[in-house]
Each structure stands twice: as structure tokens, then as C-alpha cells.
C-alpha positions as CSV (number, residue, x, y, z in Angstrom):
1,X,85.1,121.0,98.3
2,X,84.0,118.5,95.8
3,X,86.0,120.3,93.1
4,X,89.3,119.8,94.9
5,X,91.2,117.1,93.0
6,X,94.7,115.9,93.8
7,X,97.0,116.5,90.7
8,X,100.0,114.6,92.0
9,X,98.4,111.2,92.7
10,X,95.3,109.6,91.2
11,X,92.9,106.8,92.1
12,X,94.8,104.5,89.8
13,X,97.8,104.8,92.2
14,X,95.7,104.6,95.4
15,X,94.5,101.1,94.5
16,X,91.6,99.8,96.6
17,X,93.4,96.5,97.1
18,X,95.5,98.5,99.5
19,X,94.4,99.9,102.9
20,X,94.4,103.7,102.8
21,X,95.3,105.3,106.1
22,X,95.1,109.0,106.9
23,X,97.7,110.7,109.2
24,X,95.9,113.5,110.9
25,X,96.6,115.8,113.8
26,X,97.0,119.4,115.0
27,X,99.8,121.5,113.4
28,X,103.3,121.1,115.1
29,X,102.6,117.7,116.7
30,X,105.5,115.9,114.9
31,X,103.1,114.5,112.3
32,X,105.3,115.0,109.2
33,X,108.3,113.5,111.1
34,X,106.2,110.4,111.9
35,X,105.0,110.2,108.3
36,X,108.6,110.1,107.0
37,X,109.6,107.5,109.7
38,X,106.7,105.3,108.6
39,X,107.0,105.6,104.8
40,X,110.6,106.5,104.1
41,X,111.8,109.1,101.7
42,X,109.8,107.9,98.6
43,X,106.8,110.2,98.8
44,X,104.5,111.9,96.3
45,X,102.6,115.2,96.6
46,X,98.9,115.6,96.0
47,X,98.0,119.2,95.1
48,X,94.4,120.4,95.2
49,X,93.4,123.0,92.6
50,X,91.9,126.1,93.9
51,X,93.7,126.1,97.2
52,X,97.4,126.3,98.1
53,X,97.2,123.0,100.0
54,X,99.0,119.8,99.5
55,X,99.1,116.4,101.1
56,X,101.9,113.9,101.0
57,X,101.4,110.3,100.0
58,X,103.7,107.4,101.0
59,X,103.6,103.7,101.4
60,X,104.5,101.2,104.1
61,X,104.2,97.5,104.8
62,X,103.3,95.4,107.8
63,X,103.0,91.6,107.8
64,X,102.7,91.5,104.0
65,X,100.0,94.1,104.0
66,X,100.5,97.2,101.8
67,X,99.3,100.4,103.3
68,X,99.0,103.8,101.5
69,X,99.5,106.6,104.0
70,X,98.1,110.1,103.3
71,X,99.7,112.9,105.4
72,X,96.8,115.4,105.5
73,X,97.2,119.1,106.4
74,X,97.3,119.8,110.1
75,X,94.0,120.9,111.5
76,X,92.5,121.8,114.9
77,X,88.9,120.9,114.1
78,X,86.7,119.1,111.6
79,X,84.6,122.3,111.6
80,X,86.7,123.6,108.8
81,X,87.5,127.3,108.8
82,X,90.6,127.3,106.6
83,X,91.6,125.7,103.3
84,X,93.9,123.3,105.1
85,X,91.2,122.2,107.5
86,X,88.7,121.9,104.7
87,X,90.9,119.6,102.7
88,X,91.6,117.4,105.7
89,X,87.9,117.2,106.6
90,X,86.7,116.4,103.1
91,X,89.5,113.8,102.6
92,X,88.5,112.1,105.9
93,X,84.9,111.9,104.8
94,X,85.7,110.7,101.3
95,X,84.4,113.8,99.5
96,X,87.5,114.6,97.4
97,X,87.4,113.3,93.9
98,X,90.1,110.8,93.1
99,X,91.0,110.4,96.8
100,X,89.4,107.4,98.4
101,X,88.0,107.6,101.9
102,X,90.6,106.3,104.4
103,X,90.1,102.9,105.9
104,X,91.6,104.0,109.1
105,X,93.3,107.0,110.8
106,X,96.5,107.5,112.8
107,X,95.7,110.4,115.1
108,X,98.9,112.3,116.1
109,X,98.5,113.7,119.5
110,X,101.0,116.0,121.4
111,X,101.4,114.7,124.9
112,X,102.4,118.1,126.2
113,X,99.1,119.7,125.0
114,X,96.8,116.8,125.5
115,X,93.5,118.7,126.2
116,X,93.8,120.8,123.0
117,X,94.8,117.8,120.9
118,X,92.1,115.4,122.1
119,X,89.4,117.8,120.9
120,X,90.2,116.8,117.3
121,X,90.6,113.2,118.3
122,X,87.0,113.0,119.7
123,X,85.7,114.5,116.5
124,X,87.4,111.9,114.4
125,X,86.4,109.0,116.7
126,X,82.7,110.0,116.4
127,X,82.8,108.9,112.7
128,X,83.6,105.3,113.6
129,X,86.8,104.9,111.5
130,X,89.3,102.5,112.9
131,X,91.8,104.7,114.6
132,X,95.0,104.6,116.7
133,X,96.5,107.5,118.6
134,X,100.2,108.1,118.1
135,X,101.3,110.0,121.2
136,X,104.2,112.2,120.5
137,X,106.3,114.7,122.6
138,X,106.2,112.4,125.6
139,X,109.7,113.5,126.6
140,X,108.6,117.2,126.4
141,X,105.6,116.4,128.6
142,X,107.8,114.7,131.2
143,X,110.0,117.8,131.5
144,X,106.8,119.7,132.3
145,X,105.8,117.2,135.0
146,X,103.1,115.6,132.9
147,X,102.8,111.8,133.1
148,X,100.2,110.1,131.0
149,X,98.8,106.6,131.8
150,X,98.4,105.2,128.3
151,X,96.0,102.4,129.3
152,X,93.7,104.8,131.2
153,X,93.7,107.2,128.3
154,X,92.9,104.4,125.9
155,X,90.0,103.2,128.0
156,X,88.6,106.7,128.5
157,X,88.4,107.5,124.7
158,X,87.9,104.0,123.4
159,X,90.9,104.1,121.1
160,X,94.4,102.4,121.4
161,X,97.2,104.8,122.3
162,X,100.8,104.2,121.4
163,X,103.7,106.4,122.5
164,X,106.1,107.1,119.7
165,X,109.4,108.9,119.2
166,X,109.8,109.1,115.4
167,X,113.3,110.6,115.3
168,X,114.6,107.7,117.4
169,X,112.3,105.1,115.8
170,X,110.7,104.2,119.1
171,X,107.2,102.8,119.1
172,X,106.9,102.5,115.4
173,X,106.5,98.7,115.2
174,X,104.0,98.8,118.0
175,X,102.1,101.5,116.2
176,X,102.0,99.5,112.9
177,X,100.9,96.3,114.7
178,X,98.2,98.2,116.6
179,X,97.0,99.8,113.4
180,X,97.0,96.5,111.5
181,X,94.9,94.9,114.2
182,X,92.5,97.9,114.3
183,X,92.0,97.8,110.6
184,X,90.8,94.2,110.8
185,X,88.3,94.8,113.6
186,X,85.4,97.2,113.0
187,X,85.5,100.3,115.2
188,X,82.6,101.4,117.4
189,X,81.9,105.1,117.1
190,X,82.6,107.2,120.1
191,X,79.4,108.0,121.8
192,X,79.4,111.2,123.8
193,X,76.5,111.8,126.2
194,X,74.7,115.1,125.8
195,X,71.5,116.5,127.4
196,X,68.2,115.4,125.7
197,X,67.5,119.0,124.5
198,X,70.9,119.2,122.8
199,X,70.4,115.8,121.2
200,X,67.0,116.9,119.8
201,X,68.7,120.0,118.3
202,X,71.3,117.9,116.6
203,X,68.7,115.5,115.2
204,X,66.6,118.5,113.9
205,X,69.7,120.1,112.2
206,X,70.7,116.7,110.7
207,X,67.3,116.5,109.1
208,X,67.6,120.0,107.7
209,X,71.0,119.2,106.3
210,X,69.7,116.1,104.7
211,X,67.1,118.2,102.8
212,X,69.9,120.3,101.3
213,X,72.1,117.3,100.5
214,X,70.9,117.2,96.9
215,X,72.3,120.8,96.4
216,X,75.5,120.0,98.2
217,X,76.1,116.8,96.3
218,X,76.4,114.7,99.5
219,X,74.4,114.1,102.7
220,X,76.1,115.6,105.8
221,X,76.6,113.2,108.6
222,X,75.1,113.4,112.1
223,X,78.5,114.0,113.6
224,X,78.8,117.0,111.3
225,X,75.5,118.3,112.5
226,X,76.7,117.9,116.1
227,X,79.9,119.7,115.4
228,X,78.1,122.6,113.7
229,X,76.2,123.2,116.9
230,X,79.2,122.6,119.3
231,X,81.5,124.9,117.3
232,X,78.9,127.6,116.6
233,X,80.5,129.9,119.2
234,X,83.8,129.6,117.4
235,X,87.0,127.5,117.8
236,X,88.1,126.5,121.2
């Protein structure tokens, strides 16, 4: 998608003296509501020629640090199968012209559908970007008898988890503080353990993808090679 360029906002506006943060998550997780709660009503739209997809761009501050927030289209996987997913994936990897690669990610996760939502989270964490999980729909989860231990979840996936209720403004300051801290401390990529045979297959595919990188205009990453194999049977 190297030809997809946002027409509503340019690199000149997304200054690199600001941190750029991507807001990403499955559809219908409360992501857009959280975006508005964090950035207010002054937002701009980035349209991508060739696809009927747009991303919203806003700004927020925390402790005198300016942050540009890009609300990317909702996606279930980084193995893109739709225009929305493709734009989200390419933006996350810094492959969209005039849109800088994010310095960090806020992963919006629905507490009432944790298993499905964490699939995308593990994909993003593999890339090593500083990330914070914003856990939404906690009240809905409780009505279904679901209680989530935030500390245990954070330890299990190697990423801070903050419960938020955007309409009520709950958890927003903690989310900002956690993100601010995360941006100033390099993240360690999530390392998932796989059988040796699978690892060899990923390494072999990564080498083949590197060979065609000249044609693609970029070199696919190892996590992308891993996901191509994992998702070969189709979306979960």
C-alpha cells in the first residue's frame, strides 16, 4: 500500500518533534470514544486515495509532552484482508507515505471478548513498539461474570494494562501516565515459543520475502513472515 497517502494531514503537520501514537484495536471496542476522550473535538481526517478508508488525527498533552494520536481503522489482524486492515497494518509499520511510523501504540481491548482481542495484541507486541493496553467494556464483562486481574494479564503478555471508561473519563490520566512512561523506556518484543520446525519454516520464509523486498519496495519483517504462516488457514 505504498501508494496510499493521507490527503487530510501531511508530514509537515505530524512533526517529528512530537511523539506519534497509534490507537488500534478490533472494531466495536470503544476505540473511537476513547480517541475523542483523549484528544477532544479538534480532529482532522486523513483520507487514503484508492480506498474508502480514513483515519482520524488528534493531539493531546501530558506533562508538557505533545502527542499526535492517529485513530487507525479497526482491524482483527495484521494479516490484512480488507482495505481497513491494510491501512492499519501499513501505518503501523511506517509504510504509508507522509505518515510517520508510530512511536508507540495504545491497544484498545474489549474485556468482554478478551480472547479474540488479545490475538491482535500479541501480533502488535511482536514488533517491539512501546505499547499500553486500554481495557474497555470492563462493566460489560462484569455483568457476564468475567473478572480480569490486570496485574496478571500484564505479566502474562509483557505489556501494561489500564482499565478505562472513556464516557465517564475513568482511567484516562493513568493511561496517559503509563503511555508516557512506556514511550521513554524501550520495549522488549514479545517472544512467543514455537516448535523448532515451525521456527525454521518462519526463518526460511523470511529469507524468501527478503529476496522479493526490492520488488515490494520494502523488506518484510520476521513477525510478518510468522503471521503469514500462522494465518495461512484463514482468520480465527
